[in-house]
C-alpha positions in Angstrom: 12.4 -32.2 19.8 15.1 -32.1 22.5 14.5 -29.9 25.6 17.6 -28.7 25.2 16.3 -27.1 21.5 12.9 -26.3 23.1 14.8 -24.3 25.0 17.1 -22.6 22.2 14.6 -21.6 20.6 12.6 -19.8 22.6 15.2 -18.4 23.9 15.7 -17.3 20.2 12.2 -16.2 20.1 12.6 -13.5 22.9 15.5 -12.2 21.9 13.9 -11.3 19.0 10.4 -9.5 21.0 13.2 -7.4 23.7 14.9 -6.2 20.5 12.0 -4.6 19.0 10.8 -3.8 22.1 13.9 -2.0 22.5 15.2 -0.4 19.1 12.1 -0.9 17.1 12.9 -3.3 13.2 16.6 -0.9 13.5 19.2 -3.6 12.5 16.8 -6.6 11.6 17.5 -8.2 8.7 14.1 -8.5 6.2 13.7 -12.6 7.4 13.5 -11.3 10.7 11.4 -9.5 10.0 9.0 -11.7 8.2 10.0 -14.6 11.4 8.7 -11.8 14.0 5.7 -11.4 12.1 5.4 -15.3 11.3 4.8 -15.6 15.8 2.4 -13.4 15.8 0.4 -17.0 14.8 2.7 -19.0 16.4 4.7 -17.9 18.5 5.6 -21.7 20.3 6.6 -22.7 16.7 10.5 -22.3 14.9 9.6 -19.5 12.5 13.2 -18.4 10.5 13.8 -20.9 7.6 10.1 -20.1 6.2 10.9 -16.8 6.4 13.7 -17.1 4.5 11.6 -19.3 2.9 9.0 -16.5 1.9 12.0 -14.1 1.2 13.8 -15.7 -1.2 10.2 -16.6 -2.5 8.8 -13.3 -3.0 12.1 -11.3 -3.5 11.9 -8.6 -0.5 9.8 -8.1 2.6 6.9 -6.1 0.6 6.3 -9.0 -1.9 6.3 -11.3 1.1 3.7 -9.1 2.8 1.6 -8.7 -0.4 1.3 -12.1 -0.9 -1.7 -14.2 -2.2 -2.7 -15.9 0.8 -2.3 -19.1 -1.1 0.4 -18.8 -2.5 2.2 -17.8 1.3 0.7 -21.3 2.6 2.8 -23.4 -0.3 5.9 -22.6 1.8 6.8 -25.1 3.6 6.0 -24.2 7.7 3.3 -21.2 7.0 -0.1 -22.3 8.0 -3.0 -20.0 8.1 -3.3 -18.3 11.1 0.9 -16.5 10.5 -1.0 -15.6 7.0 -2.9 -13.9 9.5 0.1 -11.9 11.2 1.4 -10.9 8.1 -1.5 -9.6 6.7 -2.4 -7.9 9.7 0.0 -5.9 10.6 0.6 -4.9 6.2 -3.9 -3.5 7.1 -2.5 -1.5 11.0 0.4 0.3 8.8 -1.3 1.0 6.5 -4.6 2.3 8.2 -1.8 4.3 10.5 -0.5 5.7 7.0 -3.8 6.8 6.1 -4.9 8.3 9.2 -2.3 10.6 9.6 -2.6 12.5 6.4 -6.6 13.0 6.9 -7.2 16.0 8.1 -3.9 17.7 6.6 -3.5 20.4 4.4 -1.5 17.7 1.4 1.6 20.8 0.3 2.9 20.4 4.3 1.7 17.0 3.7 3.1 15.4 0.6 6.1 13.6 2.3 3.1 11.8 4.1 1.0 10.9 1.4 3.6 9.6 -0.7 5.3 7.4 1.6 1.0 6.3 2.2 0.2 5.7 -1.9 3.9 3.4 -1.9 3.5 1.6 0.6 -0.6 0.8 -0.9 0.3 1.1 -4.3 3.6 -0.1 -5.2 3.1 -4.3 -4.1 0.3 -4.8 -6.1 0.3 -7.2 -9.4 -3.1 -5.5 -10.8 -4.0 -1.7 -11.4 -5.4 0.4 -9.3 -7.2 4.0 -9.4 -7.9 6.3 -6.1 -8.6 9.0 -5.4 -7.3 12.3 -3.1 -10.8 14.3 -1.6 -9.5 17.7 -0.7 -11.6 20.6 0.7 -11.7 23.9 -0.7 -8.3 25.3 2.2 -6.5 21.8 -0.1 -6.8 19.2 3.6 -7.4 15.6 2.9 -11.3 14.8 3.7 -10.6 11.5 2.7 -9.2 9.4 -0.1 -10.4 5.8 -1.6 -9.7 3.0 -4.2 -12.2 3.3 -7.6 -11.3 1.0 -10.0 -9.4 -2.4 -10.4 -8.2 -3.9 -12.9 -6.3 -2.5 -16.7 -7.1 0.9 -16.8 -9.5 1.8 -20.3 -11.8 4.5 -20.4 -15.1 1.8 -21.0 -13.3 0.8 -17.1 -13.6 4.1 -16.3 -17.0 6.2 -15.3 -17.2 9.1 -14.8 -20.6 9.5 -13.3 -19.9 6.8 -9.9 -16.8 9.5 -10.1 -19.1 12.6 -9.7 -21.6 10.9 -7.5 -18.1 10.0 -5.1 -17.8 13.6 -5.9 -21.1 14.9 -4.3 -21.1 12.6 -1.6 -17.4 14.0 -0.3 -18.3 17.3 -0.3 -15.4 18.3 -2.3 -14.1 21.0 -3.5 -10.8 19.8 -5.2 -9.3 16.3 -6.3 -5.9 14.3 -7.1 -6.3 11.7 -9.0 -3.4 8.0 -8.7 -3.2 5.1 -9.8 -0.1 2.4 -9.9 1.7 1.0 -13.1 2.8 -2.9 -12.3 5.0 -2.7 -14.4 7.6 -0.4 -12.7 6.5 2.2 -15.8 6.4 5.0 -14.4 5.6 7.5 -18.0 1.9 7.9 -18.5 -0.4 6.4 -21.2 -2.1 7.2 -23.5 -4.6 5.9 -22.2 -4.0 7.5 -18.7 -4.1 10.6 -20.6 -7.6 9.4 -22.0 -8.6 9.0 -18.8 -8.3 12.3 -17.1 -8.9 14.3 -18.6 -11.8 12.6 -19.1 -12.6 12.8 -15.0 -11.3 16.6 -15.4 -13.6 17.7 -17.9 -16.5 15.6 -16.1 -16.1 17.0 -12.5 -15.7 20.1 -13.8 -19.5 20.3 -14.1 -20.3 20.4 -10.7 -17.6 23.3 -10.2 -14.3 21.2 -8.3 -10.8 21.0 -10.2 -8.3 18.1 -10.3 -4.6 19.0 -8.6 -2.8 15.9 -10.3 -2.8 12.6 -11.4 0.1 11.2 -9.6 1.6 7.8 -10.8 2.9 5.8 -8.8 5.9 2.7 -9.4 7.5 0.7 -6.9 9.4 3.3 -5.0 9.1 6.1 -7.6 6.2 8.3 -9.1 5.5 10.4 -11.3 3.1 13.5 -11.6 0.8 15.1 -14.9 0.9 18.2 -12.8 4.8 18.7 -12.0 4.9 17.2 -15.7 2.4 20.2 -17.2 -0.5 17.5 -19.0 -3.2 18.1 -16.2 
């Protein structure tokens, strides 16, 4: 590599960082965001082409951040240190979004809750069933993933849910799960599981306010559709 090329690449990375520090991600292309994150792992390497290849392979910024590390390693120019930068940023973003809503009223912070849920679930390749715990003032006291994989009544254990609810000392719940297929409509199994869990927690005087399905950037509310 010539000295001129090396200086040019260093200058390019520095300009990216200065743009971010001055204006955040405003005006950044998705591949430039990925490139910036990749440079966290290899600050002296040219990551522009690797970023473009990753975006082409996975289709979106979100999909790159959610990608399996083994699949990311298949891209020329992306190694373990680069993957670390990608995964760290994704995890920090989730923690930040979650921390913003803990202690907040579920009604007044509904937009922030949906932002967190979409960010956390929209690109998952398997179904994840989570619960939002509320106190008697409808303030969020915790959020937790309970089950992974295709949801069936045989895979959901009401006794375990009741134990979790008692541990959190929750007064009410909101169930959440994702549909990787992108289909927003609840399945018969989704409806059965909701009723099964609602009946179970009713025995300890805990209410279920809603069950949300996340599909991409959209959501479906059982409560809004009068099926809870």
